[in-house]
C-alpha positions as CSV (number, residue, x, y, z in Angstrom):
1,M,-0.1,0.1,0.0
2,P,1.5,3.3,-1.1
3,S,2.6,6.0,1.8
4,P,0.0,8.6,2.2
5,T,0.7,12.3,1.5
6,V,-0.1,13.4,5.0
7,S,0.0,12.0,8.6
8,V,-2.5,13.6,10.9
9,I,-1.3,13.2,14.4
10,V,-3.8,13.8,17.2
11,P,-2.9,13.6,20.8
12,V,-6.1,13.0,22.9
13,F,-6.7,13.5,26.4
14,N,-10.2,13.8,28.0
15,S,-11.6,15.6,25.2
16,A,-14.6,13.5,24.2
17,A,-16.9,16.7,24.3
18,Y,-15.0,18.2,21.4
19,L,-13.4,15.0,19.5
20,E,-16.3,14.4,17.2
21,R,-16.0,17.6,15.6
22,A,-12.3,17.6,15.4
23,L,-12.6,14.1,13.7
24,D,-15.6,15.4,11.5
25,S,-13.6,18.2,10.3
26,L,-10.9,15.9,9.2
27,S,-13.2,13.4,7.5
28,A,-14.8,16.5,5.6
29,Q,-11.5,17.3,4.0
30,T,-11.5,18.0,0.1
31,F,-7.9,16.5,0.1
32,Q,-8.3,12.8,1.0
33,D,-4.9,11.3,0.9
34,F,-4.0,11.0,4.5
35,E,-3.8,8.8,7.6
36,V,-4.9,9.5,10.9
37,I,-2.9,8.6,14.0
38,C,-4.7,9.3,17.4
39,I,-2.7,8.6,20.5
40,D,-5.0,8.3,23.8
41,D,-2.9,9.9,26.4
42,G,-4.5,8.0,29.4
43,S,-8.0,9.6,29.2
44,D,-10.3,8.5,31.8
45,D,-13.6,10.1,30.2
46,N,-15.3,8.7,27.0
47,S,-12.6,9.7,24.5
48,F,-11.3,6.2,23.8
49,E,-14.6,4.9,23.2
50,V,-15.2,7.8,20.8
51,L,-12.1,7.1,18.8
52,K,-13.0,3.3,18.5
53,R,-16.4,4.5,17.0
54,Y,-14.6,6.7,14.2
55,R,-11.9,3.8,13.7
56,D,-14.8,1.3,13.0
57,S,-17.1,3.7,11.0
58,G,-15.1,3.6,7.8
59,S,-14.9,7.2,7.5
60,F,-11.1,7.1,7.1
61,S,-9.1,5.3,4.6
62,S,-6.5,4.8,7.4
63,F,-7.3,5.5,11.2
64,S,-5.0,4.1,13.8
65,I,-5.3,4.2,17.7
66,L,-2.3,4.4,20.0
67,T,-2.5,4.2,23.8
68,Q,-0.2,5.4,26.6
69,R,-0.6,6.3,30.3
70,H,-0.9,10.0,30.9
71,L,2.5,11.4,29.7
72,G,1.4,14.6,28.1
73,P,0.8,15.8,24.5
74,G,4.5,16.0,23.8
75,R,5.2,12.4,24.3
76,A,1.9,11.4,22.7
77,R,3.0,13.4,19.3
78,N,6.4,11.6,19.5
79,K,4.7,8.3,19.7
80,G,2.6,9.3,16.6
81,L,5.9,10.4,14.8
82,E,7.2,7.0,15.1
83,E,4.2,5.5,13.2
84,A,3.9,8.4,10.7
85,Q,4.2,7.4,6.9
86,G,3.3,10.4,5.1
87,T,5.3,12.9,3.3
88,Y,4.0,15.8,5.6
89,V,3.0,15.7,8.9
90,L,-0.1,17.7,10.5
91,F,-0.3,18.0,14.4
92,M,-4.0,18.5,15.4
93,D,-5.3,19.2,18.9
94,S,-8.2,17.1,19.7
95,D,-10.4,19.9,20.9
96,D,-9.8,22.2,17.7
97,F,-11.3,22.0,14.1
98,I,-10.4,22.8,11.0
99,E,-11.5,24.2,7.5
100,P,-12.3,21.5,4.6
101,E,-9.8,22.9,2.2
102,L,-7.0,22.9,4.9
103,L,-4.9,20.0,3.6
104,E,-5.6,20.9,0.0
105,H,-4.4,24.3,0.3
106,A,-1.6,23.5,2.8
107,V,-0.1,20.6,0.6
108,A,-0.3,22.6,-2.5
109,R,1.5,25.4,-1.1
110,A,4.2,23.2,0.2
111,E,4.6,21.5,-3.3
112,D,4.6,24.5,-5.1
113,L,7.1,26.3,-3.3
114,S,9.1,23.1,-2.1
115,C,8.6,24.1,1.8
116,D,9.9,22.5,4.7
117,I,6.9,24.4,6.8
118,V,4.0,26.0,5.7
119,V,1.8,28.3,8.1
120,W,-1.6,29.3,8.1
121,D,-3.8,32.0,9.5
122,V,-6.3,30.9,12.5
123,W,-9.5,31.6,14.2
124,Y,-9.9,31.6,18.0
125,F,-13.1,29.7,18.6
126,N,-14.8,31.2,22.0
127,N,-16.4,28.1,23.1
128,R,-18.4,30.0,25.9
129,V,-20.3,32.0,23.3
130,Q,-19.5,29.5,20.5
131,R,-18.4,32.0,18.0
132,D,-15.1,32.5,16.0
133,Q,-13.3,35.7,16.9
134,H,-9.9,37.3,15.6
135,P,-6.7,36.8,17.6
136,A,-5.2,39.6,19.2
137,V,-3.5,42.0,16.8
138,G,0.2,41.1,16.4
139,T,-0.4,37.5,17.3
140,L,0.8,36.3,13.7
141,E,2.7,38.8,11.6
142,F,3.1,37.1,8.1
143,P,4.0,40.5,6.4
144,A,7.4,40.5,8.4
145,F,8.5,37.9,5.8
146,V,6.0,37.8,3.1
147,S,3.2,40.0,1.8
148,L,-0.4,38.8,0.9
149,E,0.2,39.3,-2.8
150,E,3.6,37.4,-2.8
151,Q,2.2,34.3,-0.5
152,G,1.8,32.0,-3.6
153,E,5.1,33.0,-5.0
154,K,7.6,33.4,-2.3
155,A,9.2,31.1,0.3
156,F,11.6,32.4,2.9
157,C,13.8,31.4,5.9
158,A,14.1,32.4,9.4
159,S,17.6,34.5,8.5
160,D,15.5,36.6,6.3
161,N,14.2,38.6,9.6
162,P,16.1,37.0,12.3
163,D,14.8,39.4,14.9
164,A,11.3,38.5,14.0
165,I,11.0,34.8,13.5
166,F,9.4,33.7,16.8
167,T,7.4,36.7,17.6
168,S,5.8,36.5,14.1
169,F,4.8,32.7,13.9
170,Q,4.1,31.4,17.4
171,N,5.3,28.1,18.8
172,W,1.7,26.5,18.0
173,P,2.4,23.2,16.0
174,W,-1.2,22.8,14.9
175,N,-1.3,25.7,12.3
176,K,1.7,24.3,10.6
177,L,2.3,21.5,8.1
178,F,5.8,19.9,8.4
179,R,7.7,17.9,5.9
180,R,8.4,14.7,7.6
181,S,11.9,14.1,6.1
182,F,12.7,17.5,7.4
183,I,11.7,16.6,11.1
184,E,13.5,13.4,10.7
185,E,16.6,15.1,9.3
186,H,17.1,17.4,12.2
187,G,16.1,14.7,14.9
188,L,13.3,17.2,16.1
189,R,10.9,15.6,19.0
190,F,9.0,17.2,21.8
191,P,10.0,17.2,25.2
192,S,8.4,15.4,28.2
193,L,6.5,18.5,29.4
194,F,2.7,18.8,29.9
195,R,2.7,22.6,29.1
196,T,4.7,24.5,26.6
197,E,5.8,21.5,25.2
198,D,5.5,22.7,21.7
199,L,7.7,25.4,22.0
200,P,11.3,23.7,21.4
201,F,10.1,21.6,18.7
202,T,8.2,24.4,16.7
203,C,10.8,27.2,17.3
204,E,13.7,25.0,16.1
205,A,11.9,24.0,13.2
206,L,11.2,27.6,12.3
207,V,14.8,28.2,12.5
208,L,16.1,25.3,10.7
209,A,13.8,25.3,7.7
210,K,15.4,26.2,4.5
211,R,12.1,27.3,2.8
212,I,8.9,28.3,4.7
213,G,5.5,29.2,3.1
214,V,2.4,30.8,4.3
215,I,-1.1,30.8,3.7
216,Y,-3.1,34.1,4.6
217,E,-6.5,32.2,5.0
218,R,-7.9,31.3,8.4
219,L,-8.0,27.4,8.2
220,S,-7.6,26.4,11.8
221,H,-10.1,26.8,14.7
222,Y,-8.2,27.1,18.1
223,R,-11.0,26.3,20.8
224,M,-10.4,28.6,23.9
225,R,-12.4,29.2,27.1
226,T,-13.5,25.6,27.6
227,G,-13.4,25.9,31.5
228,Q,-11.4,22.8,32.0
229,S,-7.9,23.2,31.1
230,S,-6.3,25.6,33.8
231,M,-6.8,24.0,37.0
232,D,-6.0,20.7,35.5
233,T,-2.7,21.4,33.6
234,K,-1.4,24.9,33.8
235,D,-1.4,25.5,37.7
236,R,-0.4,21.9,38.1
237,H,2.6,22.2,35.9
238,A,3.2,25.8,36.4
239,Q,7.0,25.8,35.9
240,D,7.0,23.8,32.4
241,F,7.5,27.0,30.6
242,I,10.6,27.7,32.3
243,E,12.1,24.2,31.1
244,A,10.7,24.8,27.8
245,F,12.4,28.1,27.1
246,A,15.5,26.7,28.7
247,Q,15.7,23.9,26.6
248,L,15.1,25.9,23.3
249,K,17.9,28.2,24.5
250,G,20.2,25.2,25.0
251,D,19.2,23.7,21.7
252,L,19.9,26.9,19.9
253,Q,23.1,27.2,21.5
254,A,24.0,23.6,20.5
255,R,23.2,24.3,17.0
256,G,25.2,27.3,16.9
257,L,22.0,29.6,16.1
258,Y,21.6,31.4,19.4
259,E,23.4,34.7,18.6
260,T,21.5,35.0,15.3
261,Y,18.3,34.8,16.8
262,R,18.9,36.1,20.3
263,T,16.8,39.1,20.2
264,S,13.8,37.4,18.7
265,Y,14.3,34.5,21.3
266,V,14.7,37.0,24.4
267,R,11.6,38.9,23.4
268,W,9.7,35.9,22.8
269,A,10.7,34.3,26.0
270,L,9.9,37.2,28.4
271,G,6.6,37.7,26.6
272,G,5.9,34.1,27.3
273,A,7.2,34.4,31.0
274,V,4.8,37.2,31.8
275,Y,2.0,35.5,29.9
276,N,2.3,32.3,32.0
277,L,2.6,34.0,35.2
278,N,-0.3,36.1,34.7
279,S,-2.5,33.2,33.5
280,L,-2.0,31.3,36.5
281,T,-5.1,31.0,38.7
282,T,-4.0,29.8,42.1
283,P,-1.7,31.9,44.7
284,R,0.2,28.7,45.2
285,A,1.0,28.1,41.5
286,F,1.9,31.8,40.8
287,S,4.2,31.8,43.9
288,E,6.0,28.7,42.9
289,A,6.6,30.1,39.4
290,F,7.6,33.7,40.2
291,D,10.1,32.2,42.7
292,A,11.4,29.8,40.2
293,L,12.0,32.6,37.8
294,H,13.6,34.8,40.7
295,R,15.9,32.1,41.8
296,G,17.6,31.5,38.6
297,G,14.8,30.8,35.8
298,I,15.3,34.1,34.2
299,N,19.1,33.3,34.0
300,R,18.4,29.8,32.6
301,M,15.9,31.3,30.1
302,G,18.6,33.9,29.1
303,L,16.4,36.9,29.9
304,L,19.4,38.9,31.4
305,D,21.8,38.2,28.4
306,V,20.9,41.2,26.7
307,P,20.5,44.8,27.7
308,L,17.2,45.9,29.2
309,E,16.4,48.2,26.1
310,T,16.3,45.2,23.6
311,Y,12.8,44.5,25.2
312,A,10.3,46.7,23.0
313,N,7.6,46.3,25.4
314,E,7.7,48.4,28.3
315,L,5.4,46.3,30.3
316,D,7.8,43.5,29.8
317,R,10.7,45.5,31.0
318,Q,8.9,46.5,34.1
319,S,7.7,43.1,34.7
320,L,11.5,41.9,34.3
321,R,12.7,44.4,36.9
322,L,10.1,43.2,39.2
323,I,10.9,39.6,38.9
324,E,14.5,40.2,39.3
325,S,13.7,42.0,42.4
326,G,11.8,39.1,43.7
327,N,8.9,41.3,44.7
328,S,5.8,39.2,43.9
329,L,3.6,41.7,45.6
330,A,4.9,44.6,43.8
331,Y,4.7,42.5,40.4
332,L,0.9,41.6,41.2
333,F,0.3,45.3,42.0
334,F,1.7,46.4,38.8
335,W,-0.2,44.2,36.7
336,M,-3.4,45.0,38.7
337,R,-3.0,48.6,38.1
338,N,-2.2,48.1,34.2
339,H,-5.1,45.6,34.1
340,C,-7.5,48.5,35.2
341,E,-5.8,50.6,32.3
342,F,-6.5,47.7,29.9
343,V,-10.1,47.5,30.9
344,D,-10.5,51.2,30.5
345,D,-8.4,51.2,27.0
346,H,-10.9,48.3,26.2
347,K,-14.0,50.1,27.2
348,E,-13.0,53.2,25.3
349,A,-12.3,51.1,22.2
350,I,-15.7,49.6,22.6
351,D,-17.1,53.1,22.8
352,M,-15.3,54.1,19.8
353,L,-16.5,50.8,17.8
354,E,-20.3,51.6,19.0
355,A,-19.8,55.3,17.8
356,D,-18.6,54.1,14.4
357,L,-21.5,51.7,14.1
358,D,-24.0,54.3,15.2
359,A,-22.5,56.6,12.5
360,A,-22.4,53.7,9.9
361,R,-26.2,53.1,10.7
362,D,-26.9,56.7,10.3
363,D,-25.2,56.8,6.8
364,A,-27.0,53.6,6.1
365,H,-30.4,55.2,6.9
366,R,-29.8,58.3,4.8
367,T,-28.5,56.2,2.0
368,R,-31.9,54.2,2.2
369,E,-33.9,57.2,2.3
370,Q,-32.1,58.6,-0.8
371,L,-32.5,55.2,-2.5
372,N,-36.4,55.1,-1.7
373,R,-36.6,58.6,-3.2
374,K,-34.8,57.5,-6.4
375,I,-37.2,54.5,-6.5
376,A,-40.2,56.6,-6.3
377,E,-39.0,59.0,-8.9
378,L,-38.3,56.0,-11.4
379,E,-41.7,54.4,-10.6
380,A,-43.3,58.0,-11.6
381,A,-41.3,58.1,-14.7
382,H,-42.2,54.5,-15.4
383,A,-46.1,55.5,-14.8
384,E,-45.6,58.7,-17.2
385,L,-44.1,56.4,-20.0
386,D,-46.7,53.9,-19.6
387,A,-49.4,56.7,-19.8
388,S,-47.6,58.1,-22.9
389,E,-47.5,54.7,-24.6
390,E,-51.3,54.2,-23.8
391,E,-52.0,57.7,-25.5
392,L,-49.8,56.9,-28.4
393,D,-51.6,53.6,-28.7
394,R,-55.2,55.2,-28.6
395,L,-54.2,57.8,-31.1
396,Q,-53.0,55.3,-33.5
397,R,-56.2,53.2,-33.4
398,S,-58.2,56.5,-33.9
399,A,-60.1,57.5,-37.0
400,E,-58.3,60.8,-37.4
401,F,-54.9,59.0,-37.5
402,R,-56.1,56.3,-39.8
403,Y,-57.6,59.1,-42.5
404,G,-54.3,61.3,-41.8
405,T,-52.3,57.9,-42.9
406,A,-54.6,57.5,-45.8
407,L,-54.1,61.2,-47.2
408,L,-50.3,60.6,-47.0
409,R,-50.6,57.7,-49.5
410,I,-51.8,60.1,-52.3
411,P,-48.5,62.1,-52.8
412,R,-46.5,58.9,-52.6
413,A,-48.6,57.4,-55.4
414,I,-47.9,60.4,-57.4
415,Q,-44.3,60.5,-56.7
416,R,-44.0,57.0,-58.1
417,R,-45.9,57.7,-61.1
418,L,-43.6,60.6,-61.7
419,R,-40.3,58.4,-61.2
420,G,-42.0,55.9,-63.6
């Protein structure tokens, strides 16, 4: 049996509530030459039964289920990679879903431009309100490397803009298609972490790839606000992000790439540290992570390797100062005050949007009134034309018109005789 074009690797852990939509979006692909490899990561809900139902349904030409005790998504993806046979690899999360054209467009872009990696735009799917929404501005920055107009013709590599590679493309593996031979050539694997496990793999891949292509279409839907994961994983593994960034730094150094990508790395690492700290939900988890950063974590991550002014974001700079000082209370107060400012800015932005919307509604109302007047004028003109046509028809049928037409025939007959 020939090898498939794509191996889709899906780590699964307690996602029965969302797994069907994920797998349905795979079965609906317009490009069907792919295998599905699902790895049940020790689920204790109904996930395994859902997987067996899809395996037995015949919805996929190749659908396999692997199992392991709960070791995290990184180890699950590694297990899938050992079984993969495809030319390309897509890593899909079991609670996300994708557009029907994703594989078709991603494979076409990879083939047309001979890419090691293809990256596409995404939606955030707000699970609470069941609606897609745009990621925050600046989450993905394709124009730093290739414009919308050039996307079908231009591939690039990280060294084309070394200070922007990590901040432009994120460390998500699920919005990227990887050439499997490229993964194996560089021995890329995910670390044994439960959080931020995708960072070393994806970021190393981005700097090692010789040719990267982009697709400006939003082809993946990242499910957020499920209300399930924060307490179960992020707080339980509050320091994993430190290990992930420290490993990435070490791997870049070992490959002789750290100096080239230092600026992009440290900016990404500090932003990641602040994000992870601020998204923890329990005092204990926050204290452990903050103390770990203060007592050597920021050094292991390389955050003090550059002058403070290297960090473009003032909030990040102040956060680093406070972490270095070890004053967690001052850090929390700083972010509490800035959170209030963010809320005020958010309210102001909403007020401006509402004002713009009201103005647009007023414009639409005025336009509608103008259109109605024009329609009324056109209808009146049509009525006048109909009346004129009726009058002309009446005139043509009248005796006076017929008598006048008969009189005109006499001079015409005389003219014919004279010419004859």
